[in-house]
C-alpha positions as a Markdown table, in Angstrom:
| # | Residue | x | y | z |
|---|---|---|---|---|
| 1 | Met | -5.9 | 68.3 | 216.9 |
| 2 | Pro | -8.8 | 65.4 | 215.8 |
| 3 | Ala | -9.3 | 63.0 | 218.3 |
| 4 | Asp | -8.0 | 60.3 | 216.4 |
| 5 | Arg | -4.9 | 61.0 | 215.3 |
| 6 | Pro | -2.3 | 59.3 | 217.3 |
| 7 | Glu | 0.6 | 60.7 | 219.6 |
| 8 | Ala | 3.6 | 59.4 | 220.6 |
| 9 | Leu | 6.0 | 60.8 | 223.3 |
| 10 | Leu | 9.7 | 59.9 | 222.4 |
| 11 | Ile | 11.6 | 59.6 | 225.4 |
| 12 | Gly | 15.5 | 59.0 | 224.9 |
| 13 | Gly | 18.6 | 59.7 | 226.5 |
| 14 | Arg | 22.1 | 57.6 | 227.7 |
| 15 | Ala | 22.4 | 54.7 | 229.9 |
| 16 | Gly | 21.2 | 56.0 | 233.7 |
| 17 | Val | 19.8 | 59.0 | 232.6 |
| 18 | Gly | 16.3 | 57.7 | 234.0 |
| 19 | Lys | 14.1 | 57.2 | 230.9 |
| 20 | Thr | 12.1 | 54.6 | 232.4 |
| 21 | Thr | 11.7 | 56.4 | 235.6 |
| 22 | Val | 10.2 | 59.3 | 234.2 |
| 23 | Ala | 8.1 | 57.7 | 232.0 |
| 24 | Trp | 6.7 | 55.7 | 235.0 |
| 25 | Glu | 6.3 | 58.9 | 236.6 |
| 26 | Val | 4.8 | 60.5 | 233.6 |
| 27 | Ser | 2.0 | 57.8 | 233.4 |
| 28 | Ala | 1.2 | 58.3 | 237.3 |
| 29 | Val | 0.8 | 62.1 | 236.2 |
| 30 | Leu | -1.4 | 61.0 | 233.1 |
| 31 | Arg | -3.4 | 58.6 | 235.5 |
| 32 | Arg | -4.2 | 61.0 | 238.0 |
| 33 | Ser | -5.7 | 63.3 | 234.9 |
| 34 | Ala | -7.3 | 60.4 | 233.7 |
| 35 | Val | -5.5 | 60.9 | 230.4 |
| 36 | Ala | -5.6 | 57.5 | 228.8 |
| 37 | His | -2.0 | 56.3 | 227.3 |
| 38 | Ala | 0.1 | 53.0 | 226.6 |
| 39 | Val | 3.3 | 52.6 | 228.1 |
| 40 | Val | 6.3 | 50.9 | 226.0 |
| 41 | Asp | 10.3 | 49.8 | 226.9 |
| 42 | Gly | 11.4 | 50.0 | 223.3 |
| 43 | Asp | 14.2 | 48.0 | 225.1 |
| 44 | Phe | 12.4 | 45.0 | 225.2 |
| 45 | Leu | 10.5 | 45.4 | 221.6 |
| 46 | Gly | 14.0 | 43.9 | 220.4 |
| 47 | Gln | 15.8 | 41.8 | 223.4 |
| 48 | Val | 16.5 | 38.8 | 221.6 |
| 49 | His | 19.6 | 36.6 | 220.8 |
| 50 | Pro | 21.3 | 36.1 | 218.5 |
| 51 | Ala | 20.2 | 39.1 | 216.2 |
| 52 | Pro | 18.6 | 37.8 | 212.9 |
| 53 | Glu | 21.2 | 37.7 | 210.6 |
| 54 | Asp | 19.3 | 39.6 | 208.3 |
| 55 | Asp | 18.6 | 42.4 | 211.4 |
| 56 | Pro | 21.7 | 43.2 | 213.1 |
| 57 | Leu | 20.7 | 46.1 | 214.7 |
| 58 | Arg | 17.4 | 44.1 | 216.0 |
| 59 | Ser | 15.7 | 47.1 | 214.4 |
| 60 | Gly | 13.1 | 44.8 | 212.4 |
| 61 | Ile | 12.4 | 43.0 | 215.0 |
| 62 | Thr | 12.0 | 45.8 | 217.1 |
| 63 | Glu | 9.1 | 47.6 | 214.7 |
| 64 | Ala | 7.0 | 44.8 | 213.8 |
| 65 | Asn | 7.1 | 44.1 | 217.6 |
| 66 | Leu | 5.6 | 48.1 | 217.7 |
| 67 | Thr | 3.4 | 47.1 | 215.1 |
| 68 | Ala | 1.7 | 44.5 | 216.8 |
| 69 | Val | 1.7 | 45.8 | 220.0 |
| 70 | Trp | 0.3 | 49.4 | 218.9 |
| 71 | Ala | -2.4 | 47.7 | 216.9 |
| 72 | Asn | -3.6 | 46.0 | 219.9 |
| 73 | Phe | -3.6 | 49.2 | 222.0 |
| 74 | Val | -5.5 | 51.3 | 219.1 |
| 75 | Ala | -8.0 | 48.2 | 219.3 |
| 76 | Arg | -8.9 | 48.9 | 222.8 |
| 77 | Gly | -8.5 | 52.5 | 222.0 |
| 78 | Tyr | -5.6 | 54.3 | 222.9 |
| 79 | Arg | -4.1 | 57.0 | 220.6 |
| 80 | Arg | -1.2 | 58.5 | 222.9 |
| 81 | Leu | 1.6 | 56.3 | 223.7 |
| 82 | Val | 4.8 | 57.0 | 225.7 |
| 83 | Tyr | 8.5 | 55.2 | 224.8 |
| 84 | Thr | 11.3 | 54.9 | 226.1 |
| 85 | Asn | 14.3 | 53.8 | 224.0 |
| 86 | Thr | 17.8 | 55.4 | 224.4 |
| 87 | Val | 18.0 | 56.4 | 220.5 |
| 88 | Ser | 14.5 | 56.7 | 219.8 |
| 89 | Val | 14.9 | 60.6 | 219.4 |
| 90 | Leu | 16.8 | 60.3 | 216.5 |
| 91 | Pro | 15.7 | 61.0 | 212.8 |
| 92 | Ala | 16.6 | 57.4 | 211.6 |
| 93 | Ala | 13.1 | 56.5 | 214.2 |
| 94 | Thr | 10.8 | 58.5 | 212.7 |
| 95 | Gly | 10.3 | 56.0 | 210.0 |
| 96 | Met | 9.5 | 53.3 | 212.6 |
| 97 | Phe | 6.9 | 55.2 | 214.1 |
| 98 | Glu | 5.4 | 56.6 | 211.6 |
| 99 | Arg | 4.8 | 52.8 | 209.9 |
| 100 | Ala | 3.8 | 51.1 | 213.1 |
| 101 | Met | 1.4 | 54.3 | 214.0 |
| 102 | Gly | 0.3 | 55.8 | 211.0 |
| 103 | Asp | 1.6 | 58.9 | 208.9 |
| 104 | Arg | -0.4 | 61.3 | 210.6 |
| 105 | Val | 1.1 | 60.3 | 214.1 |
| 106 | Arg | 2.5 | 63.6 | 216.3 |
| 107 | Ile | 5.9 | 63.0 | 217.7 |
| 108 | Val | 7.2 | 65.1 | 220.4 |
| 109 | Arg | 10.7 | 64.2 | 221.1 |
| 110 | Val | 12.5 | 64.7 | 224.6 |
| 111 | Leu | 16.0 | 63.8 | 225.0 |
| 112 | Leu | 17.0 | 63.5 | 229.0 |
| 113 | Thr | 20.6 | 64.1 | 229.8 |
| 114 | Ala | 22.9 | 63.7 | 232.4 |
| 115 | Thr | 26.7 | 64.4 | 233.0 |
| 116 | Asp | 28.6 | 60.9 | 233.3 |
| 117 | Ala | 29.3 | 61.2 | 237.4 |
| 118 | Thr | 25.3 | 61.4 | 237.4 |
| 119 | Ala | 24.8 | 58.5 | 235.0 |
| 120 | Arg | 27.6 | 56.6 | 236.3 |
| 121 | Glu | 26.4 | 56.7 | 240.0 |
| 122 | Arg | 22.7 | 55.7 | 239.0 |
| 123 | Leu | 24.2 | 52.7 | 236.8 |
| 124 | Val | 26.1 | 51.8 | 239.8 |
| 125 | Arg | 23.3 | 51.6 | 242.1 |
| 126 | Arg | 21.1 | 49.7 | 238.9 |
| 127 | Glu | 23.6 | 47.3 | 237.6 |
| 128 | Ile | 23.9 | 44.1 | 239.8 |
| 129 | Gly | 24.9 | 41.8 | 237.4 |
| 130 | Ser | 28.3 | 41.7 | 234.9 |
| 131 | Glu | 27.4 | 44.1 | 232.8 |
| 132 | Leu | 28.4 | 47.2 | 234.5 |
| 133 | Glu | 31.3 | 48.4 | 232.5 |
| 134 | Glu | 30.1 | 47.5 | 229.4 |
| 135 | Glu | 26.8 | 49.9 | 230.6 |
| 136 | Leu | 29.5 | 52.6 | 231.6 |
| 137 | Ala | 31.5 | 52.8 | 228.2 |
| 138 | Gly | 28.3 | 52.2 | 225.5 |
| 139 | Ser | 26.3 | 55.3 | 228.3 |
| 140 | Ala | 29.2 | 57.5 | 227.5 |
| 141 | Arg | 29.1 | 56.4 | 223.8 |
| 142 | Lys | 25.8 | 57.2 | 223.5 |
| 143 | Ala | 25.4 | 60.5 | 225.1 |
| 144 | Arg | 28.1 | 61.7 | 222.3 |
| 145 | Leu | 26.2 | 60.5 | 219.6 |
| 146 | Leu | 23.0 | 61.9 | 221.2 |
| 147 | Asp | 24.9 | 65.0 | 221.9 |
| 148 | Arg | 25.8 | 64.9 | 218.4 |
| 149 | Asp | 23.0 | 63.8 | 216.3 |
| 150 | Ala | 19.1 | 64.8 | 218.3 |
| 151 | Pro | 18.1 | 67.8 | 216.2 |
| 152 | Ala | 17.7 | 71.2 | 217.7 |
| 153 | His | 14.2 | 70.8 | 217.8 |
| 154 | Val | 14.3 | 68.1 | 220.3 |
| 155 | Val | 13.4 | 69.4 | 223.8 |
| 156 | Arg | 16.2 | 68.7 | 226.2 |
| 157 | Val | 15.7 | 68.0 | 230.0 |
| 158 | Pro | 18.5 | 67.9 | 232.4 |
| 159 | Thr | 18.0 | 65.1 | 235.3 |
| 160 | Asp | 20.9 | 66.0 | 237.2 |
| 161 | Gly | 20.0 | 66.8 | 241.0 |
| 162 | Arg | 16.5 | 66.9 | 240.1 |
| 163 | Thr | 13.4 | 65.1 | 241.1 |
| 164 | Val | 11.8 | 62.6 | 239.2 |
| 165 | Ala | 8.5 | 64.3 | 239.6 |
| 166 | Asp | 9.9 | 67.6 | 238.2 |
| 167 | Ile | 11.3 | 66.0 | 235.5 |
| 168 | Ala | 8.2 | 64.1 | 234.1 |
| 169 | Glu | 6.0 | 67.8 | 234.5 |
| 170 | Glu | 9.0 | 69.1 | 232.2 |
| 171 | Val | 8.2 | 66.5 | 230.3 |
| 172 | Leu | 4.6 | 66.2 | 230.1 |
| 173 | Ala | 4.8 | 70.0 | 229.2 |
| 174 | Ala | 6.1 | 69.4 | 226.1 |
| 175 | Thr | 3.5 | 67.1 | 225.1 |
| 176 | Gly | 0.5 | 69.3 | 226.3 |
| 177 | Trp | -1.3 | 65.9 | 227.7 |
| 178 | Gly | -1.4 | 66.6 | 231.5 |
| 179 | Gly | -1.7 | 69.2 | 234.1 |
| 180 | Arg | -2.8 | 72.2 | 233.3 |
| 181 | His | -1.8 | 71.0 | 229.4 |
| 182 | Leu | -4.5 | 68.4 | 229.6 |
| 183 | Ser | -5.9 | 68.5 | 226.2 |
């Protein structure tokens, strides 16, 4: 693969599955292997209220922010992106990454999975504000959506009863970026 070709690892999954935690562990493994990369939590790129009238799903603002952030990373020599967002692994997201990172971007999609019980346990520990019930309902809804709409080529990684380090190693194996798969 050409050294200048951008690559994106998209980590998707329902709320409470461990996307952010796994992304940070992936980053730790890559740092130990001296693999240059950037990490972006996609949820923050479109976190505005109210949603723009012409962009009710906030996809336009998310894409504009990703494009700007990626341009900053590229200007500093980065070509690998670890990106987390619930639905980033779905086909509809492909265009955003191609427009933001260039049509030559190599995209690896990983869908983290967890049972309802596991997601609930994690969300109960995490959500200390007023949105627990909304998060639980949204997590279950998104799990069904992802099960139904994620293409067969998306790498599925179960997270129930596993260590973060073990999950991160499996995620990284899909990319060829670290450990014995270092490129």
